[in-house]
All heavy atoms as an XYZ file, in Angstrom:
834
protein
N     -97.353      8.571      7.113
C     -97.623      9.801      7.854
C     -96.480     10.038      8.835
O     -96.024      9.138      9.518
C     -98.956      9.666      8.592
C     -99.339     10.888      9.366
S    -101.001     10.656     10.042
C    -101.090     12.067     11.059
N     -96.030     11.278      8.916
C     -94.918     11.624      9.794
C     -95.381     11.924     11.206
O     -96.571     11.902     11.523
N     -94.424     12.214     12.044
C     -94.707     12.592     13.429
C     -95.250     14.018     13.413
O     -94.648     14.915     12.862
C     -93.419     12.553     14.273
C     -92.771     11.173     14.232
C     -93.679     13.010     15.693
C     -93.529     10.089     14.918
N     -96.386     14.239     14.007
C     -96.949     15.591     14.063
C     -96.427     16.299     15.308
O     -95.967     15.665     16.248
C     -98.496     15.552     14.121
O     -98.878     14.935     15.350
C     -99.076     14.804     12.947
N     -96.532     17.617     15.314
C     -96.092     18.369     16.481
C     -96.817     17.904     17.742
O     -96.225     17.788     18.795
C     -96.320     19.870     16.289
C     -95.256     20.505     15.402
O     -94.205     19.876     15.195
O     -95.485     21.617     14.931
N     -98.093     17.619     17.632
C     -98.848     17.208     18.814
C     -98.313     15.882     19.346
O     -98.134     15.730     20.547
C    -100.340     17.104     18.480
C    -101.197     16.950     19.689
S    -100.968     18.367     20.789
C    -101.729     17.761     22.246
N     -98.030     14.930     18.490
C     -97.467     13.660     18.949
C     -96.124     13.887     19.617
O     -95.813     13.270     20.621
C     -97.313     12.669     17.794
C     -98.652     12.127     17.335
O     -99.625     12.181     18.060
N     -98.684     11.629     16.121
N     -95.323     14.746     19.055
C     -94.014     15.046     19.617
C     -94.155     15.711     20.984
O     -93.452     15.357     21.932
C     -93.229     15.944     18.657
C     -91.765     16.157     18.966
C     -91.009     14.831     18.984
C     -91.158     17.099     17.949
N     -95.077     16.627     21.113
C     -95.318     17.296     22.394
C     -95.808     16.283     23.422
O     -95.349     16.280     24.567
C     -96.318     18.461     22.242
C     -96.773     18.990     23.598
C     -95.696     19.578     21.417
N     -96.710     15.421     23.031
C     -97.199     14.401     23.958
C     -96.073     13.483     24.408
O     -95.990     13.129     25.595
C     -98.310     13.581     23.307
C     -99.591     14.346     23.130
C    -100.627     13.595     22.313
O    -100.323     12.514     21.777
O    -101.742     14.111     22.209
N     -95.191     13.120     23.488
C     -94.070     12.258     23.848
C     -93.113     12.996     24.786
O     -92.604     12.412     25.739
C     -93.356     11.738     22.610
C     -94.236     10.782     21.826
S     -93.364      9.946     20.540
C     -92.610      8.632     21.497
N     -92.882     14.263     24.525
C     -92.040     15.081     25.412
C     -92.646     15.114     26.815
O     -91.953     14.914     27.812
C     -91.882     16.496     24.859
C     -91.562     17.509     25.922
C     -90.303     17.527     26.521
C     -92.520     18.404     26.373
C     -90.009     18.430     27.533
C     -92.232     19.303     27.385
C     -90.979     19.310     27.960
O     -90.696     20.188     28.962
N     -93.930     15.379     26.899
C     -94.592     15.483     28.200
C     -94.586     14.165     28.964
O     -94.675     14.152     30.187
C     -96.022     15.990     28.024
C     -96.073     17.445     27.590
C     -97.459     17.941     27.235
O     -98.377     17.102     27.041
O     -97.619     19.173     27.143
N     -94.458     13.048     28.255
C     -94.470     11.726     28.884
C     -93.096     11.275     29.379
O     -92.971     10.228     30.000
C     -95.027     10.696     27.896
N     -92.046     12.068     29.128
C     -90.698     11.658     29.538
C     -90.580     11.695     31.058
O     -90.793     12.733     31.682
C     -89.616     12.557     28.894
C     -88.242     12.246     29.480
C     -89.600     12.388     27.386
N     -90.244     10.538     31.629
C     -90.046     10.429     33.077
C     -88.814      9.608     33.427
O     -88.352      9.644     34.567
C     -91.278      9.819     33.786
C     -92.479     10.757     33.705
C     -91.611      8.455     33.229
N     -88.304      8.850     32.456
C     -87.180      7.963     32.739
C     -86.407      7.701     31.447
O     -86.707      8.286     30.398
C     -87.676      6.643     33.345
C     -88.703      5.923     32.475
O     -88.827      6.217     31.259
O     -89.400      5.048     33.020
N     -85.411      6.833     31.540
C     -84.557      6.539     30.388
C     -85.358      6.011     29.194
O     -85.158      6.455     28.062
C     -83.500      5.514     30.811
C     -82.530      5.153     29.718
C     -81.471      4.169     30.184
O     -81.330      3.933     31.408
O     -80.777      3.629     29.314
N     -86.258      5.086     29.425
C     -87.021      4.474     28.326
C     -87.898      5.497     27.603
O     -87.936      5.525     26.370
C     -87.877      3.330     28.855
N     -88.589      6.351     28.359
C     -89.452      7.337     27.707
C     -88.627      8.432     27.042
O     -89.037      8.994     26.026
C     -90.467      7.937     28.701
O     -89.772      8.435     29.858
C     -91.492      6.889     29.121
N     -87.431      8.717     27.590
C     -86.535      9.678     26.946
C     -86.079      9.132     25.591
O     -86.083      9.855     24.594
C     -85.327      9.965     27.846
C     -84.325     10.892     27.210
C     -84.579     12.249     27.111
C     -83.129     10.404     26.691
C     -83.663     13.108     26.516
C     -82.209     11.248     26.105
C     -82.475     12.608     26.018
N     -85.699      7.877     25.542
C     -85.262      7.260     24.282
C     -86.392      7.303     23.255
O     -86.160      7.621     22.078
C     -84.782      5.810     24.515
C     -83.512      5.802     25.364
C     -84.588      5.056     23.209
C     -82.308      6.452     24.730
N     -87.611      7.013     23.660
C     -88.749      7.078     22.735
C     -88.942      8.502     22.214
O     -89.213      8.710     21.033
C     -90.028      6.559     23.413
C     -90.012      5.077     23.660
C     -89.811      4.283     22.384
O     -90.492      4.494     21.376
N     -88.856      3.369     22.403
N     -88.788      9.477     23.100
C     -88.906     10.868     22.683
C     -87.823     11.228     21.663
O     -88.107     11.863     20.647
C     -88.822     11.804     23.897
C     -88.581     13.233     23.521
C     -89.580     13.990     22.930
C     -87.344     13.827     23.722
C     -89.354     15.308     22.549
C     -87.108     15.134     23.349
C     -88.116     15.881     22.763
N     -86.580     10.827     21.913
C     -85.485     11.141     20.993
C     -85.730     10.491     19.639
O     -85.485     11.100     18.592
C     -84.116     10.743     21.582
C     -83.002     10.912     20.560
C     -83.817     11.583     22.821
N     -86.251      9.278     19.621
C     -86.599      8.621     18.355
C     -87.649      9.441     17.608
O     -87.546      9.638     16.399
C     -87.121      7.208     18.603
C     -86.054      6.226     18.993
C     -86.656      4.847     19.254
C     -85.593      3.862     19.686
N     -86.175      2.531     19.974
N     -88.651      9.923     18.327
C     -89.703     10.739     17.707
C     -89.150     12.067     17.208
O     -89.522     12.540     16.127
C     -90.845     10.972     18.694
N     -88.253     12.669     17.978
C     -87.638     13.927     17.567
C     -86.814     13.740     16.298
O     -86.882     14.550     15.373
C     -86.772     14.483     18.705
C     -86.192     15.876     18.507
C     -87.304     16.924     18.460
C     -85.223     16.200     19.639
N     -86.051     12.657     16.222
C     -85.261     12.358     15.021
C     -86.172     12.133     13.821
O     -85.897     12.620     12.716
C     -84.368     11.145     15.258
N     -87.265     11.414     14.022
C     -88.221     11.184     12.931
C     -88.855     12.498     12.487
O     -89.057     12.734     11.290
C     -89.292     10.189     13.373
N     -89.152     13.366     13.453
C     -89.719     14.680     13.135
C     -88.741     15.491     12.289
O     -89.132     16.144     11.323
C     -90.054     15.424     14.431
C     -90.746     16.738     14.183
O     -91.922     16.715     13.767
O     -90.109     17.791     14.396
N     -87.457     15.437     12.631
C     -86.446     16.172     11.857
C     -86.333     15.614     10.450
O     -86.276     16.368      9.476
C     -85.078     16.121     12.582
C     -84.022     16.886     11.849
C     -84.290     18.400     11.881
N     -83.645     19.033     10.763
C     -84.222     19.876      9.921
N     -85.471     20.252     10.099
N     -83.564     20.384      8.925
N     -86.289     14.290     10.324
C     -86.230     13.674      8.980
C     -87.446     14.067      8.158
O     -87.327     14.382      6.971
C     -86.122     12.156      9.096
C     -84.734     11.664      9.450
C     -84.599     10.155      9.281
N     -85.515      9.416     10.131
C     -85.303      9.103     11.406
N     -84.188      9.490     11.998
N     -86.191      8.426     12.096
N     -88.618     14.062      8.776
C     -89.842     14.450      8.085
C     -89.761     15.915      7.631
O     -90.155     16.244      6.508
C     -91.047     14.235      9.002
C     -92.361     14.478      8.307
O     -92.598     13.956      7.219
N     -93.216     15.259      8.926
N     -89.250     16.783      8.491
C     -89.100     18.202      8.141
C     -88.142     18.368      6.960
O     -88.391     19.181      6.063
C     -88.608     19.000      9.338
N     -87.067     17.597      6.946
C     -86.117     17.666      5.829
C     -86.774     17.237      4.522
O     -86.553     17.869      3.477
C     -84.897     16.787      6.124
C     -84.007     17.345      7.210
C     -82.945     16.367      7.676
O     -82.992     15.167      7.295
O     -82.058     16.797      8.434
N     -87.578     16.190      4.561
C     -88.280     15.733      3.353
C     -89.290     16.771      2.877
O     -89.396     17.041      1.674
C     -88.969     14.386      3.609
C     -88.000     13.237      3.772
C     -87.093     13.040      2.557
O     -87.582     13.089      1.411
O     -85.876     12.850      2.773
N     -90.025     17.373      3.806
C     -90.987     18.420      3.433
C     -90.259     19.617      2.836
O     -90.743     20.225      1.880
C     -91.816     18.853      4.641
C     -92.811     17.818      5.099
S     -93.985     18.385      6.374
C     -92.936     19.111      7.608
N     -89.106     19.943      3.390
C     -88.324     21.081      2.904
C     -87.831     20.824      1.479
O     -87.809     21.731      0.651
C     -87.152     21.351      3.858
C     -86.440     22.645      3.640
C     -87.269     23.883      3.951
O     -88.217     23.832      4.757
O     -86.953     24.936      3.357
N     -87.433     19.590      1.186
C     -87.005     19.237     -0.171
C     -88.155     19.383     -1.162
O     -87.977     19.873     -2.271
C     -86.489     17.796     -0.218
C     -85.132     17.609      0.388
C     -84.727     16.145      0.302
C     -83.507     15.850      1.142
N     -83.212     14.405      1.183
N     -89.334     18.946     -0.743
C     -90.503     18.987     -1.626
C     -91.008     20.410     -1.837
O     -91.431     20.765     -2.931
C     -91.620     18.125     -1.048
N     -90.975     21.214     -0.787
C     -91.483     22.584     -0.878
C     -90.682     23.465      0.074
O     -91.034     23.608      1.245
C     -92.972     22.632     -0.522
C     -93.594     23.986     -0.755
C     -95.079     23.971     -0.481
C     -95.628     25.363     -0.725
N     -97.016     25.471     -0.305
N     -89.590     24.054     -0.423
C     -88.734     24.885      0.436
C     -89.483     26.061      1.052
O     -90.331     26.683      0.421
C     -87.641     25.372     -0.514
C     -87.646     24.397     -1.644
C     -89.064     23.944     -1.778
N     -89.146     26.343      2.295
C     -89.757     27.464      2.999
C     -88.873     28.702      2.861
O     -87.778     28.643      2.313
C     -89.933     27.103      4.478
O     -88.675     26.805      5.042
N     -89.342     29.793      3.401
C     -88.571     31.035      3.403
C     -87.317     30.855      4.249
O     -87.368     30.236      5.313
C     -89.419     32.162      3.984
O     -88.610     33.282      4.271
N     -86.199     31.426      3.830
C     -84.984     31.330      4.649
C     -85.040     32.216      5.893
O     -84.138     32.190      6.716
C     -83.880     31.797      3.692
C     -84.572     32.652      2.695
C     -85.968     32.091      2.558
N     -86.099     32.981      6.056
C     -86.206     33.928      7.163
C     -87.137     33.467      8.271
O     -87.540     34.251      9.113
C     -86.658     35.297      6.635
C     -85.742     35.801      5.562
C     -86.139     35.813      4.233
C     -84.451     36.214      5.877
C     -85.279     36.256      3.239
C     -83.583     36.644      4.885
C     -84.008     36.673      3.572
O     -83.153     37.091      2.592
N     -87.462     32.208      8.305
C     -88.331     31.671      9.351
C     -88.081     30.189      9.511
O     -87.090     29.664      9.005
N     -88.968     29.522     10.206
C     -88.781     28.085     10.407
C     -88.867     27.323      9.093
O     -89.450     27.808      8.126
C     -89.923     27.707     11.343
C     -90.941     28.773     11.176
C     -90.197     30.018     10.805
N     -88.290     26.121      9.096
C     -88.372     25.307      7.889
C     -89.771     24.713      7.750
O     -90.663     24.991      8.568
C     -87.269     24.237      7.872
C     -87.494     23.076      8.815
O     -88.515     23.040      9.540
O     -86.630     22.178      8.837
N     -89.968     23.905      6.750
C     -91.291     23.348      6.456
C     -91.859     22.533      7.609
O     -93.070     22.386      7.730
C     -91.216     22.502      5.184
N     -91.001     22.016      8.483
C     -91.454     21.231      9.624
C     -91.533     22.014     10.916
O     -91.808     21.465     11.971
N     -91.276     23.320     10.862
C     -91.359     24.157     12.051
C     -90.057     24.273     12.828
O     -90.022     24.875     13.896
N     -88.963     23.725     12.299
C     -87.663     23.797     12.977
C     -87.012     25.139     12.680
O     -86.821     25.499     11.517
C     -86.753     22.674     12.495
C     -87.084     21.331     13.044
C     -88.206     20.586     12.759
C     -86.308     20.552     13.940
N     -88.166     19.410     13.441
C     -87.003     19.354     14.177
C     -85.091     20.759     14.565
C     -86.528     18.360     15.013
C     -84.608     19.775     15.404
C     -85.325     18.592     15.620
N     -86.657     25.879     13.716
C     -85.930     27.138     13.563
C     -84.443     26.884     13.382
O     -83.754     27.644     12.718
C     -86.126     28.037     14.791
C     -87.511     28.615     14.939
C     -87.781     29.784     14.013
O     -86.848     30.297     13.355
O     -88.954     30.181     13.950
N     -83.920     25.834     14.004
C     -82.483     25.567     14.050
C     -82.199     24.245     13.351
O     -82.416     23.178     13.922
C     -82.023     25.553     15.507
C     -82.387     26.852     16.183
O     -81.930     27.914     15.770
N     -83.245     26.804     17.180
N     -81.706     24.332     12.128
C     -81.599     23.135     11.291
C     -80.174     22.589     11.174
O     -79.995     21.492     10.676
C     -82.202     23.374      9.890
C     -83.691     23.683     10.004
C     -81.490     24.487      9.154
N     -79.181     23.344     11.637
C     -77.829     22.784     11.665
C     -77.548     22.345     13.098
O     -78.156     22.863     14.048
C     -76.757     23.804     11.240
O     -76.658     24.826     12.241
C     -77.068     24.416      9.871
N     -76.635     21.414     13.273
C     -76.328     20.942     14.621
C     -75.780     22.079     15.483
O     -76.128     22.198     16.660
C     -75.386     19.713     14.593
C     -75.269     19.082     15.990
C     -74.017     20.064     14.050
C     -76.513     18.435     16.493
N     -74.955     22.953     14.893
C     -74.401     24.075     15.663
C     -75.516     25.013     16.125
O     -75.551     25.408     17.302
C     -73.370     24.831     14.829
N     -76.427     25.373     15.231
C     -77.528     26.263     15.610
C     -78.433     25.601     16.644
O     -78.891     26.245     17.591
C     -78.356     26.659     14.384
C     -77.624     27.615     13.460
O     -76.597     28.196     13.877
O     -78.083     27.775     12.306
N     -78.698     24.314     16.464
C     -79.540     23.561     17.391
C     -78.927     23.558     18.796
O     -79.589     23.872     19.782
C     -79.717     22.139     16.851
C     -80.537     21.226     17.710
C     -81.928     21.255     17.672
C     -79.924     20.306     18.556
C     -82.685     20.400     18.458
C     -80.668     19.441     19.341
C     -82.052     19.497     19.281
O     -82.786     18.649     20.068
N     -77.638     23.240     18.888
C     -76.972     23.186     20.187
C     -76.864     24.575     20.824
O     -77.062     24.724     22.039
C     -75.600     22.541     20.059
C     -75.623     21.046     19.730
C     -74.215     20.549     19.428
C     -76.280     20.239     20.830
N     -76.572     25.587     20.031
C     -76.493     26.951     20.562
C     -77.848     27.417     21.080
O     -77.925     28.077     22.129
C     -75.963     27.906     19.505
C     -74.478     27.726     19.243
C     -73.971     28.522     18.053
O     -74.754     29.248     17.408
O     -72.764     28.411     17.768
N     -78.919     27.070     20.374
C     -80.258     27.446     20.829
C     -80.608     26.722     22.126
O     -81.167     27.326     23.051
C     -81.297     27.130     19.750
N     -80.279     25.443     22.210
C     -80.524     24.697     23.442
C     -79.744     25.276     24.606
O     -80.273     25.418     25.719
N     -78.512     25.633     24.359
C     -77.680     26.245     25.391
C     -78.264     27.585     25.845
O     -78.346     27.870     27.043
C     -76.257     26.435     24.880
C     -75.259     27.068     25.833
C     -75.106     26.237     27.097
C     -73.913     27.245     25.139
N     -78.691     28.407     24.892
C     -79.299     29.700     25.235
C     -80.556     29.504     26.075
O     -80.775     30.220     27.061
C     -79.617     30.492     23.961
N     -81.370     28.511     25.706
C     -82.573     28.218     26.491
C     -82.183     27.772     27.901
O     -82.744     28.253     28.892
C     -83.414     27.128     25.814
C     -84.527     26.670     26.694
C     -85.749     27.259     26.840
C     -84.499     25.557     27.610
N     -86.486     26.576     27.783
C     -85.740     25.530     28.259
C     -83.555     24.589     27.919
C     -86.059     24.564     29.213
C     -83.869     23.629     28.864
C     -85.104     23.621     29.497
N     -81.220     26.849     28.004
C     -80.811     26.310     29.305
C     -80.256     27.409     30.212
O     -80.608     27.481     31.396
C     -79.783     25.200     29.121
N     -79.407     28.257     29.662
C     -78.836     29.346     30.460
C     -79.886     30.380     30.841
O     -79.932     30.847     31.979
C     -77.683     30.006     29.713
C     -76.467     29.116     29.607
C     -75.331     29.727     28.811
O     -75.584     30.626     27.965
O     -74.196     29.312     29.030
N     -80.737     30.734     29.892
C     -81.742     31.761     30.138
C     -82.853     31.335     31.074
O     -83.425     32.157     31.788
N     -83.142     30.044     31.107
C     -84.246     29.548     31.936
C     -83.765     28.771     33.156
O     -84.584     28.198     33.879
C     -85.151     28.638     31.102
O     -84.491     27.410     30.817
N     -82.456     28.745     33.369
C     -81.879     27.925     34.445
C     -82.349     26.482     34.284
O     -82.808     25.850     35.227
C     -82.215     28.485     35.824
C     -81.645     29.840     36.052
N     -80.443     30.042     36.689
C     -82.088     31.065     35.684
C     -80.184     31.341     36.721
N     -81.162     31.976     36.103
N     -82.204     26.002     33.058
C     -82.603     24.645     32.651
C     -84.063     24.362     32.973
O     -84.429     23.293     33.438
C     -81.685     23.580     33.254
C     -81.181     22.616     32.210
C     -79.906     22.724     31.710
C     -82.001     21.617     31.706
C     -79.435     21.853     30.747
C     -81.556     20.727     30.749
C     -80.271     20.846     30.262
N     -84.903     25.358     32.693
C     -86.344     25.205     32.841
C     -86.887     25.540     34.222
O     -88.089     25.470     34.445
N     -86.026     25.916     35.140
C     -86.480     26.218     36.506
C     -87.092     27.614     36.625
O     -87.842     27.885     37.562
C     -85.328     26.082     37.492
C     -84.890     24.647     37.700
C     -83.747     24.575     38.708
N     -83.127     23.280     38.715
C     -82.077     22.927     37.948
N     -81.551     23.791     37.107
N     -81.575     21.725     38.031
N     -86.755     28.511     35.695
C     -87.294     29.883     35.711
C     -87.820     30.218     34.323
O     -87.070     30.635     33.452
C     -86.210     30.879     36.102
C     -85.746     30.735     37.513
C     -84.823     31.858     37.892
N     -84.160     31.546     39.150
C     -83.017     32.061     39.529
N     -82.394     32.947     38.776
N     -82.483     31.717     40.683
N     -89.092     30.042     34.144
C     -89.715     30.282     32.848
C     -90.598     31.532     32.933
O     -91.074     31.895     34.009
C     -90.568     29.075     32.443
C     -89.798     27.761     32.375
S     -88.649     27.667     31.004
C     -89.770     27.431     29.657
N     -90.819     32.159     31.792
C     -91.690     33.332     31.733
C     -93.079     32.986     32.249
O     -93.678     33.735     33.009
C     -91.774     33.858     30.289
O     -90.450     34.184     29.855
C     -92.649     35.084     30.195
N     -93.578     31.834     31.820
C     -94.884     31.364     32.275
C     -94.652     30.324     33.365
O     -94.134     29.237     33.110
C     -95.689     30.778     31.119
C     -95.948     31.782     30.032
C     -95.192     31.786     28.875
C     -96.942     32.738     30.185
C     -95.417     32.726     27.880
C     -97.176     33.682     29.202
C     -96.412     33.678     28.041
N     -95.004     30.657     34.590
C     -94.707     29.821     35.759
C     -95.228     28.394     35.610
O     -94.624     27.452     36.099
C     -95.282     30.446     37.035
C     -94.676     31.794     37.373
C     -93.220     31.662     37.737
C     -92.635     33.009     38.125
N     -91.197     33.016     38.127
N     -96.345     28.224     34.904
C     -96.919     26.881     34.741
C     -96.042     25.968     33.879
O     -96.218     24.755     33.872
C     -98.345     26.943     34.178
C     -98.458     27.500     32.773
C     -98.581     29.024     32.692
O     -98.361     29.725     33.687
O     -98.897     29.500     31.599
N     -95.071     26.541     33.181
C     -94.162     25.749     32.353
C     -92.849     25.408     33.062
O     -92.017     24.691     32.508
C     -93.861     26.488     31.051
C     -95.049     26.767     30.137
C     -94.603     27.563     28.922
C     -95.734     25.479     29.721
N     -92.660     25.913     34.260
C     -91.417     25.660     34.980
C     -91.236     24.177     35.292
O     -92.200     23.461     35.548
C     -91.357     26.493     36.259
C     -91.127     27.950     35.973
C     -90.990     28.815     37.214
O     -91.312     28.360     38.335
O     -90.550     29.972     37.048
N     -89.983     23.756     35.286
C     -89.634     22.354     35.502
C     -88.939     22.163     36.853
O     -87.979     21.416     36.966
C     -88.714     21.874     34.370
C     -89.276     21.979     32.960
C     -88.205     21.668     31.937
C     -90.472     21.061     32.798
N     -89.445     22.810     37.874
C     -88.795     22.767     39.190
C     -88.687     21.352     39.748
O     -87.705     21.006     40.373
C     -89.533     23.664     40.172
C     -89.352     25.132     39.855
C     -89.983     26.019     40.883
C     -89.784     27.449     40.429
N     -89.661     28.389     41.473
N     -89.682     20.526     39.568
C     -89.692     19.172     40.124
C     -89.475     18.105     39.060
O     -89.704     16.924     39.312
C     -91.017     18.914     40.851
C     -91.225     19.870     42.017
O     -90.235     20.175     42.705
O     -92.366     20.319     42.219
N     -89.048     18.499     37.879
C     -88.875     17.556     36.775
C     -87.643     16.682     36.980
O     -86.659     17.100     37.587
C     -88.753     18.315     35.454
N     -87.718     15.483     36.448
C     -86.570     14.575     36.499
C     -85.478     15.079     35.553
O     -85.751     15.870     34.642
C     -86.999     13.169     36.065
O     -87.231     13.146     34.659
N     -84.258     14.625     35.737
C     -83.197     14.992     34.781
C     -83.544     14.568     33.349
O     -83.171     15.251     32.405
C     -81.972     14.237     35.299
C     -82.244     14.009     36.747
C     -83.741     13.843     36.857
N     -84.267     13.472     33.202
C     -84.676     13.019     31.863
C     -85.629     14.031     31.232
O     -85.521     14.346     30.043
C     -85.345     11.642     31.942
C     -84.422     10.576     32.422
C     -84.427      9.972     33.655
C     -83.323     10.014     31.705
N     -83.406      9.063     33.734
C     -82.711      9.061     32.553
C     -82.796     10.212     30.437
C     -81.611      8.315     32.173
C     -81.698      9.454     30.052
C     -81.117      8.531     30.909
N     -86.570     14.540     32.018
C     -87.521     15.534     31.515
C     -86.802     16.829     31.168
O     -87.088     17.449     30.157
C     -88.600     15.817     32.568
C     -89.634     16.836     32.116
C     -90.592     16.310     31.078
O     -91.095     15.212     31.212
N     -90.858     17.073     30.051
N     -85.837     17.237     31.973
C     -85.081     18.460     31.681
C     -84.288     18.320     30.382
O     -84.203     19.252     29.596
C     -84.125     18.782     32.830
C     -84.786     19.343     34.030
C     -83.725     19.825     35.012
N     -84.179     19.771     36.369
C     -85.075     20.582     36.898
N     -85.627     21.506     36.176
N     -85.420     20.466     38.154
N     -83.690     17.165     30.162
C     -82.932     16.957     28.926
C     -83.864     16.951     27.720
O     -83.535     17.507     26.663
C     -82.130     15.653     29.008
C     -81.092     15.534     27.948
S     -79.911     16.899     28.056
C     -79.381     16.961     26.372
N     -85.031     16.352     27.869
C     -86.021     16.384     26.792
C     -86.458     17.822     26.523
O     -86.633     18.219     25.364
C     -87.218     15.503     27.145
N     -86.617     18.621     27.581
C     -86.995     20.028     27.412
C     -85.906     20.777     26.661
O     -86.194     21.598     25.778
C     -87.244     20.669     28.780
N     -84.645     20.511     27.004
C     -83.509     21.113     26.298
C     -83.604     20.807     24.801
O     -83.479     21.695     23.950
C     -82.204     20.555     26.881
C     -80.966     20.957     26.132
C     -80.268     22.098     26.497
C     -80.480     20.188     25.088
C     -79.109     22.468     25.819
C     -79.335     20.551     24.412
C     -78.642     21.689     24.769
N     -83.835     19.547     24.475
C     -83.882     19.135     23.067
C     -85.095     19.716     22.351
O     -84.999     20.106     21.188
C     -83.854     17.617     22.983
C     -82.545     17.033     23.509
S     -82.491     15.250     23.446
C     -82.121     15.055     21.683
N     -86.212     19.781     23.030
C     -87.428     20.340     22.431
C     -87.262     21.841     22.210
O     -87.602     22.368     21.157
C     -88.613     20.046     23.333
C     -89.939     20.297     22.697
S     -90.269     19.072     21.412
C     -92.028     19.133     21.433
N     -86.698     22.531     23.199
C     -86.499     23.978     23.087
C     -85.517     24.303     21.972
O     -85.715     25.276     21.229
C     -86.013     24.554     24.409
N     -84.475     23.507     21.845
C     -83.458     23.759     20.818
C     -84.044     23.722     19.411
O     -83.549     24.373     18.496
C     -82.326     22.748     20.943
N     -85.118     22.999     19.244
C     -85.794     22.888     17.946
C     -86.331     24.248     17.473
O     -86.293     24.542     16.286
C     -86.943     21.883     18.104
C     -87.737     21.572     16.897
C     -88.807     20.527     17.272
N     -89.640     20.221     16.147
C     -90.751     20.883     15.827
N     -91.151     21.900     16.566
N     -91.459     20.539     14.777
N     -86.786     25.072     18.412
C     -87.476     26.310     18.017
C     -86.963     27.577     18.668
O     -87.345     28.678     18.268
C     -88.996     26.209     18.292
C     -89.629     25.114     17.460
C     -89.283     25.991     19.769
N     -86.112     27.471     19.684
C     -85.660     28.648     20.434
C     -84.792     29.540     19.547
O     -83.920     29.078     18.833
C     -84.855     28.198     21.664
C     -84.660     29.271     22.695
C     -85.674     29.588     23.572
C     -83.461     29.960     22.796
C     -85.513     30.567     24.548
C     -83.281     30.946     23.761
C     -84.312     31.238     24.631
N     -85.068     30.831     19.590
C     -84.290     31.781     18.771
C     -83.426     32.641     19.648
O     -83.761     33.038     20.697
C     -85.239     32.676     17.982
C     -86.030     31.893     16.954
C     -86.908     32.796     16.129
O     -86.360     33.595     15.369
O     -88.126     32.703     16.272
């Protein structure tokens, strides 16, 4: 069984330091590998997310999406929904947010 979105979200929310950040990155990498395998088995439409829910599947698209999120949200300090703001978050949590956002940000 692969990493589910809920497990990935829970791991993201648990990031507070270097160790929890590393665990999150491991889960994110596993999630990407799982999405690639699902995509091979049953390709999705080229006009939406892949089989694993990833909008940005190349490293360039992933990094550009993360950058757009970081610039647009002031690295999570100014979010559309105030309850999602990362004003008091650790640098580890902000980096995890960058990586999580890059997965789906358009």
